[in-house]
TITI-932708 format. One record per residue (C-alpha): z, x, y. Coordinates in pm, whole numbers, padded with zeros to 5 digits, always signed. Example, Ala and Ser with C-alpha at 12.3 -4.5 7.8 and 13.67 -1.06 7.14 Angstrom:
BEGIN
+00780+01230-00450;+00714+01367-00106;
END
This chain:
BEGIN
-00607-02847-02567;-00964-02730-02522;-01159-02910-02254;-01471-03046-02417;-01808-03080-02249;-01930-03426-02164;-02300-03463-02244;-02331-03724-01968;-02286-03456-01701;-02573-03416-01454;-02799-03114-01517;-02672-02774-01408;-02930-02739-01130;-02806-03058-00967;-02445-02938-00986;-02551-02607-00835;-02728-02780-00547;-02411-02978-00471;-02226-02649-00410;-02519-02488-00227;-02600-02779+00007;-02335-02698+00276;-02483-02345+00306;-02848-02435+00276;-02951-02304+00621;-02800-01960+00563;-02965-01946+00223;-03296-02058+00370;-03275-01783+00633;-03203-01524+00365;-03488-01656+00152;-03732-01630+00445;-03623-01272+00507;-03676-01199+00137;-04025-01350+00156;-04099-01139+00463;-03983-00835+00265;-04222-00932-00013;-04507-00981+00231;-04467-00631+00374;-04466-00496+00021;-04780-00686-00073;-04963-00544+00228;-04905-00185+00116;-05166-00178-00169;-05430-00321+00065;-05353-00057+00328;-05358+00207+00053;-05705+00095-00054;-05825+00118+00306;-05668+00465+00334;-05856+00584+00024;-06180+00439+00157;-06128+00614+00491;-06066+00944+00313;-06373+00895+00095;-06592+00836+00400;-06431+01103+00623;-06291+00845+00865;-05969+00893+01061;-05659+00794+00860;-05401+00809+01141;-05397+00433+01194;-05362+00361+00821;-05077+00611+00785;-04892+00465+01085;-04937+00114+00949;-04809+00220+00605;-04504+00385+00768;-04432+00073+00970;-04463-00144+00660;-04225+00081+00463;-03965+00082+00742;-04003-00293+00800;-03971-00358+00426;-03647-00160+00413;-03489-00326+00719;-03591-00679+00625;-03469-00623+00267;-03127-00501+00381;-03074-00785+00630;-03200-01048+00385;-02975-00915+00109;-02670-00931+00339;-02746-01287+00452;-02792-01404+00093;-02479-01230-00034;-02272-01377+00249;-02402-01725+00177;-02336-01677-00195;-01975-01576-00123;-01943-01893+00084;-02066-02095-00214;-01798-01931-00431;-01534-02003-00165;-01633-02369-00150;-01622-02402-00529;-01279-02237-00548;-01143-02462-00274;-01277-02772-00445;-01149-02674-00788;-00807-02548-00677;-00749-02862-00467;-00844-03078-00763;-00619-02886-01004;-00322-02940-00771;-00381-03316-00801;-00408-03316-01182;-00193-03568-01359;+00096-03409-01543;-00032-03559-01867;-00357-03365-01824;-00168-03043-01748;+00045-03094-02061;-00270-03093-02275;-00438-02795-02107;-00375-02421-02116;-00290-02300-01762;-00452-01963-01831;-00781-02132-01915;-00768-02333-01590;-00702-02008-01401;-01012-01854-01561;-01220-02147-01440;-01102-02093-01081;-01153-01715-01092;-01415-01583-01335;-01625-01901-01368;-01659-01954-00994;-01747-01585-00952;-02060-01644-01158;-02179-01886-00889;-02236-01586-00663;-02498-01443-00896;-02652-01774-00989;-02694-01861-00619;-02868-01540-00515;-03029-01421-00840;-03119-01760-00984;-03168-02014-00708;-03302-01784-00436;-03445-01529-00679;-03647-01793-00857;-03785-01927-00528;-03866-01599-00355;-03964-01421-00676;-04183-01711-00782;-04362-01728-00446;-04405-01352-00437;-04538-01361-00793;-04795-01627-00703;-04900-01437-00390;-04929-01111-00585;-05140-01273-00857;-05365-01430-00591;-05421-01095-00422;-05484-00929-00759;-05751-01193-00830;-05902-01126-00489;-05913-00750-00555;-06041-00756-00917;-06059-01082-01124;-06144-00912-01456;-05837-00686-01447;-05626-00987-01349;-05736-01170-01665;-05636-00867-01873;-05294-00855-01703;-05225-01226-01751;-05315-01207-02120;-05046-00943-02179;-04789-01138-01974;-04861-01461-02164;-04759-01291-02488;-04432-01181-02326;-04376-01539-02204;-04387-01669-02561;-04119-01419-02664;-03902-01512-02363;-03926-01878-02460;-03749-01791-02785;-03480-01572-02626;-03377-01766-02311;-03219-02075-02479;-02984-01846-02670;-02853-01691-02349;-02687-02012-02228;-02509-02074-02557;-02385-01716-02575;-02275-01724-02208;-02080-02048-02259;-01904-01901-02562;-01825-01584-02366;-01672-01780-02076;-01470-01994-02318;-01340-01675-02480;-01232-01544-02138;-01040-01869-02088;-00868-01830-02425;-00773-01472-02340;-00630-01584-02005;-00431-01858-02177;-00291-01606-02428;-00187-01369-02150;-00029-01646-01942;+00165-01764-02248;+00317-01419-02304;+00390-01334-01941;+00549-01675-01889;+00809-01598-02156;+00816-01217-02150;+01195-01193-02167;+01201-01414-02475;+00926-01205-02635;+01116-00883-02569;+01450-01027-02682;+01285-01147-03004;+01125-00810-03072;+00791-00991-03085;+00589-00745-02876;+00382-00613-03172;+00288-00964-03289;+00202-01084-02940;+00013-00760-02877;-00203-00827-03182;-00267-01183-03063;-00371-01057-02718;-00592-00789-02869;-00755-01045-03097;-00827-01270-02798;-00963-00974-02598;-01183-00866-02890;-01320-01219-02930;-01401-01223-02557;-01571-00884-02598;-01767-01002-02899;-01897-01311-02720;-01979-01114-02404;-02170-00856-02609;-02368-01136-02773;-02460-01273-02428;-02547-00921-02310;-02767-00870-02618;-02982-01173-02542;-02994-01095-02168;-03101-00739-02245;-03364-00868-02485;-03509-01089-02212;-03506-00816-01949;-03659-00553-02176;-03925-00793-02300;-04039-00836-01940;-04025-00460-01882;-04223-00387-02197;-04484-00644-02096;-04529-00476-01758;-04571-00133-01916;-04829-00268-02161;-05006-00441-01874;-05017-00115-01676;-05156+00082-01971;-05412-00187-02050;-05521-00216-01686;-05547+00163-01660;-05768+00176-01972;-05991-00119-01883;-06001-00026-01515;-06091+00334-01597;-06377+00210-01810;-06498-00015-01525;-06479+00274-01277;-06683+00487-01521;-06952+00219-01537;-06951+00172-01162;-06830-00189-01181;-06544-00109-00941;-06465+00185-00716;-06163+00413-00747;-05993+00261-00439;-05999-00085-00596;-05847+00049-00919;-05568+00228-00729;-05495-00086-00526;-05486-00297-00842;-05252-00051-01016;-05023-00065-00713;-05024-00443-00743;-04929-00410-01111;-04641-00186-01009;-04543-00436-00742;-04570-00720-00992;-04274-00574-01180;-04032-00675-00904;-04109-01051-00881;-04139-01079-01261;-03800-00911-01299;-03667-01149-01034;-03799-01455-01215;-03679-01340-01559;-03342-01242-01411;-03323-01580-01237;-03383-01763-01564;-03129-01555-01761;-02872-01573-01480;-02925-01948-01458;-02826-01977-01824;-02499-01791-01762;-02442-01984-01439;-02505-02319-01599;-02241-02236-01862;-01992-02158-01583;-02090-02476-01397;-02032-02675-01714;-01679-02530-01746;-01604-02603-01379;-01729-02958-01425;-01512-03000-01734;-01205-02914-01525;-01317-03157-01253;-01328-03436-01512;-00961-03403-01604;-00752-03704-01495;-00621-03650-01143;-00422-03838-00885;-00612-03973-00583;-00637-03739-00286;-00416-03852-00001;-00242-03688+00296;+00133-03628+00256;+00353-03914+00374;+00624-03878+00634;+00972-03810+00497;+01237-04080+00541;+01406-04080+00877;+01778-03991+00890;+01986-04292+00791;+01701-04463+00601;+01821-04728+00357;+01877-04608-00002;+01636-04725-00271;+01697-04957-00566;+01542-04887-00907;+01479-05113-01206;+01319-05073-01550;+01207-05385-01737;+01113-05349-02106;+00943-05012-02052;+00765-04853-02346;+00621-04503-02319;+00491-04212-02523;+00345-03883-02404;+00025-03912-02607;-00142-04161-02838;-00072-03940-03140;+00299-03894-03056;+00591-04128-03126;+00733-04352-02854;+00999-04198-02629;+01101-04532-02476;+01125-04849-02683;+01171-05126-02428;+01406-04954-02180;+01570-05197-01936;+01829-05128-01666;+01891-05191-01296;+02025-04947-01038;+02128-05106-00707;+02070-04933-00377;+02335-04670-00301;+02588-04513-00533;+02593-04275-00827;+02438-04373-01161;+02459-04136-01458;+02240-04126-01767;+02399-03988-02081;+02313-03973-02448;+02205-03733-02722;+01915-03493-02671;+01585-03672-02712;+01722-04007-02601;+01463-04031-02320;+01682-03955-02018;+01458-03699-01848;+01157-03922-01917;+01320-04188-01697;+01293-03950-01402;+00935-03851-01487;+00835-04217-01489;+01009-04286-01157;+00815-03995-01000;+00498-04137-01159;+00422-03811-01332;+00335-04052-01613;+00268-04425-01626;+00439-04651-01883;+00232-04800-02161;+00394-05138-02102;+00675-05289-01900;+00744-05266-01527;+00922-05007-01314;+01013-05106-00959;+01151-04923-00658;+01287-05153-00388;+01153-05443-00597;+00794-05318-00576;+00601-05218-00888;+00541-04843-00889;+00171-04909-00952;+00156-05070-00605;+00321-04777-00427;+00114-04517-00245;+00197-04196-00436;+00272-03974-00132;+00492-04250+00014;+00680-04290-00315;+00743-03920-00363;+00838-03871+00001;+01130-04106-00061;+01252-03907-00365;+01436-03577-00403;+01400-03437-00754;+01591-03149-00912;+01431-03055-01243;+01621-02945-01550;+01509-02580-01532;+01524-02572-01149;+01200-02376-01095;+01175-02140-00799;+00839-02022-00668;+00744-01664-00587;+00800-01598-00218;+01096-01592+00020;+01414-01793-00015;+01326-01976+00308;+00984-02075+00170;+01149-02223-00138;+01410-02416+00056;+01155-02562+00298;+00896-02638+00030;+00954-03014+00054;+01028-03028+00428;+00873-02738+00621;+00970-02901+00953;+01346-02894+00890;+01532-02744+01187;+01772-02451+01163;+02077-02673+01213;+01987-02893+00917;+01906-02588+00704;+02239-02425+00787;+02429-02745+00703;+02255-02782+00365;+02316-02415+00284;+02687-02468+00342;+02687-02792+00143;+02529-02625-00160;+02736-02307-00118;+02429-02093-00062;+02554-01958+00272;+02743-01678+00095;+02433-01580-00100;+02224-01569+00217;+02482-01347+00386;+02467-01099+00094;+02088-01078+00072;+01928-00779+00251;+01684-00992+00453;+01877-01317+00448;+01655-01623+00410;+01345-01402+00427;+01438-01211+00110;+01174-01236-00163;+01312-01402-00475;+01059-01257-00723;+00829-01422-00972;+00984-01757-01070;+01301-01657-00887;+01393-01369-01121;+01607-01207-00849;+01838-01509-00850;+02086-01612-01116;+02047-01940-01304;+02321-02102-01096;+02167-01977-00772;+01830-02121-00870;+01995-02457-00939;+02162-02457-00600;+01831-02364-00432;+01667-02659-00609;+01945-02896-00499;+01926-02771-00139;+01548-02814-00144;+01589-03175-00257;+01860-03253+00002;+01643-03115+00285;+01393-03393+00213;+01652-03654+00326;+01572-03860+00014;+01640-04229-00026;+01659-04165-00399;+01796-03840-00543;+01720-03749-00906;+01935-03474-01059;+01838-03363-01410;+02118-03144-01550;+02150-03005-01198;+02486-02831-01255;+02441-02705-01612;+02434-02337-01508;+02707-02348-01245;+03055-02206-01287;+03355-02441-01268;+03423-02378-00898;+03063-02434-00785;+03024-02728-01022;+03330-02898-00869;+03194-02831-00519;+02850-02971-00607;+03011-03272-00773;+03191-03348-00447;+02861-03299-00259;+02685-03543-00490;+02964-03795-00442;+02925-03763-00064;+02546-03804-00085;+02590-04112-00306;+02770-04291-00022;+02443-04311+00173;+02178-04254-00095;+02096-04375-00443;+02172-04087-00680;+02063-04077-01045;+02207-03800-01262;+02118-03688-01613;+02406-03494-01767;+02521-03365-02100;+02848-03241-01949;+03034-03565-01896;+03276-03398-01656;+03009-03441-01389;+02975-03819-01429;+03319-03966-01499;+03342-04081-01138;+02998-04247-01143;+02968-04605-01023;+02784-04685-01346;+02677-04495-01656;+02367-04579-01857;+02405-04479-02223;+02072-04408-02394;+02000-04344-02760;+01667-04310-02942;+01465-04439-02648;+01679-04747-02578;+01959-04842-02341;+02257-04929-02557;+02525-04979-02292;+02591-04977-01916;+02932-04953-01753;+03197-04726-01604;+03349-04436-01792;+03666-04634-01871;+03468-04939-01987;+03235-04740-02209;+03508-04536-02377;+03658-04865-02492;+03338-05057-02566;+03068-04815-02687;+03125-04599-02999;+02852-04348-02911;+02986-04290-02561;+03341-04269-02695;+03226-04004-02942;+03050-03807-02667;+03357-03832-02447;+03597-03732-02725;+03382-03433-02816;+03426-03303-02462;+03799-03390-02442;+03743-03652-02176;+03880-03966-02338;+04238-03904-02228;+04126-03795-01882;+03958-04134-01841;
END
């Protein structure tokens, strides 16, 4: 999905000010230092004119030379300090934007994540926020300080020689007309360039996320071409933005050169006629030279603002994605907390408006405590039951309750604190084994951790690892086997002391010995907790207190293994296929 721009967004300058406001005093200090730098620079032509007059009239020039030296040194020092203060404040603006955006992305609703390319979201946090650094210093501050310096310079030029000022402004007005044509194109090209960077990031994330599959399929050449195409498109759009930015910058530069030549010609003629003296002409030419800096600042501010506004628009697009409300994490259930009851009543659900329904009026009740298994063909909607209980998605109609309370009335952190969830692919995060185990309960004590490790048969793995629990598991847990990742996920869920434990194919990658051990563990947990299990291997659920048989998004039967083998043809077929009918 591409995130589209909402035309109702506030203007880019207002968005920029919202990020700048917390750092306004640092930016103001930097701006004042920049203005002081400009003031020392503006004083130099006036001192130079006085120096020439002193030389022409055989007066002492020591004072003028010392003053010029002091101005040069002061200009350098003030410029360096001001630049540091502004850059530091700009980095703080970037930091604030990244914190805001990353915090918001962590709260995104799963439905929004499903429709968005992760690589594009990463580009918005990294490259788009980086542009705020330039737009803060070069655009916001540059426009203010450059504009004020420009006005002051023009005023002094008018004071020194009004006729030459009129000549200069006439040349600059022509350049302004050309800039008015170029500048609007910069924003469009910059937005397209940033979008292309997002597409390239999404393409790279797609390949790296399934690199083993790509290699095993021999698809490197095809994926390489796709990546190169995305990189070339990003290059093409960036070159287009650079073309228009260069056109704007060089138009300003050309205007200043024409102004200098014109002033030199007209001023020379006025010196020849005696209308002005040579010192005035030299001072005015110095002002023309000095005028280049604030004009470049203003033009650069305008062009940078176009690129920055495109980045701000992309950041704002991400901040408009549906997200869960911000809330502090809830306390985990205390040991011995009562297990939770779950009920679905005529629940209908689909993942998107343009997709078919996954649930067509699902209804079942799970009492507090015990083991309930969900079985059925692939695509029956079993995993979706768990996603709805976790409120990763909300049903289109019907009611889901936990402990008799509608999920819509639960505080999300409180709801999820009561649940332990083991996903089908048992994801493991990059970092240490300890970090992964304590992800859901960082305050678990060593005794509890040791007990859970033994329960999930991870104690042997920890003993074999070179750094024990502090061993790094690699990106997405690549240093662990599939079965080890599943056991880590189960241990992580158990450490949360859940009142409701959801296991989605939690033993699918375990060998027979470890599967039997985990099955016994689940049975023990079910004595004090409500456990819901999704399984395709019926050997893991024959001892369940109840089994919910699902097919094509509906519940077709509920009962024990023995009851369902006799009463439900689909379940009997599933059981017979796995040679379990006689065992029942």
